[in-house]
C-alpha positions as a printed NumPy array, in Angstrom:
array([[-52.655, 190.062,  45.377],
       [-56.049, 187.92 ,  45.683],
       [-55.545, 184.459,  44.282],
       [-52.005, 184.198,  44.824],
       [-51.099, 180.863,  46.566],
       [-48.132, 179.336,  48.17 ],
       [-47.491, 175.722,  46.564],
       [-45.518, 172.881,  47.487],
       [-43.242, 173.929,  45.037],
       [-42.522, 177.161,  46.977],
       [-42.031, 175.308,  50.293],
       [-39.475, 172.991,  48.781],
       [-37.68 , 175.999,  47.31 ],
       [-37.668, 177.992,  50.325],
       [-34.539, 178.433,  51.858],
       [-33.205, 180.574,  54.834],
       [-29.084, 181.051,  54.848],
       [-28.597, 178.007,  52.595],
       [-31.221, 175.766,  54.956],
       [-34.583, 174.923,  54.365],
       [-37.356, 172.394,  55.153],
       [-37.97 , 171.005,  51.746],
       [-37.512, 167.672,  52.456],
       [-40.732, 165.625,  53.457],
       [-40.45 , 165.728,  57.081],
       [-39.672, 168.851,  57.653],
       [-42.377, 170.09 ,  55.567],
       [-44.808, 168.048,  57.477],
       [-43.316, 168.995,  61.044],
       [-43.769, 172.759,  59.579],
       [-46.914, 172.071,  58.437],
       [-48.134, 170.404,  61.667],
       [-46.319, 173.32 ,  63.726],
       [-48.73 , 176.026,  62.11 ],
       [-52.193, 173.794,  61.396],
       [-51.383, 174.083,  57.515],
       [-53.254, 171.229,  55.626],
       [-50.638, 169.516,  54.192],
       [-52.936, 167.883,  51.684],
       [-54.218, 171.059,  50.648],
       [-50.715, 172.486,  50.291],
       [-49.826, 170.002,  47.971],
       [-53.078, 169.878,  45.921],
       [-53.848, 173.508,  45.447],
       [-51.566, 175.778,  47.468],
       [-52.525, 177.881,  50.622],
       [-53.975, 181.45 ,  49.784],
       [-51.065, 183.958,  50.235],
       [-53.031, 185.465,  53.212],
       [-53.061, 182.356,  55.386],
       [-49.168, 182.15 ,  55.131],
       [-48.546, 185.619,  55.957],
       [-50.433, 185.495,  59.302],
       [-47.695, 182.824,  60.064],
       [-44.869, 184.439,  62.132],
       [-42.284, 182.291,  60.738],
       [-38.976, 183.021,  58.53 ],
       [-39.91 , 179.988,  56.44 ],
       [-43.33 , 181.115,  56.042],
       [-42.082, 184.521,  55.03 ],
       [-39.934, 182.842,  52.276],
       [-42.045, 180.727,  50.652],
       [-44.511, 183.774,  50.502],
       [-41.83 , 185.854,  49.069],
       [-41.142, 183.022,  46.04 ],
       [-44.744, 182.765,  45.601],
       [-44.731, 186.287,  44.843],
       [-41.631, 186.613,  42.744],
       [-43.375, 184.07 ,  40.561],
       [-46.186, 186.19 ,  39.983],
       [-44.717, 189.186,  39.185],
       [-42.856, 187.205,  36.624],
       [-45.975, 185.649,  34.827]])
């Protein structure tokens, strides 16, 4: 799936068991924790391969949303 990116839209939509970190402080904290460039996420998205390397339920959910969206296109 080369070229597929996880965007801020996916991050905001990612919810785990009804809860998510889609608020700005939550996404900022997550990005800092895993070394994700928040500006890059907002501007152009992050390659899905980079997100897949993060061992985190939130990252897996955001990546799954990006994949689902790509399959619908």
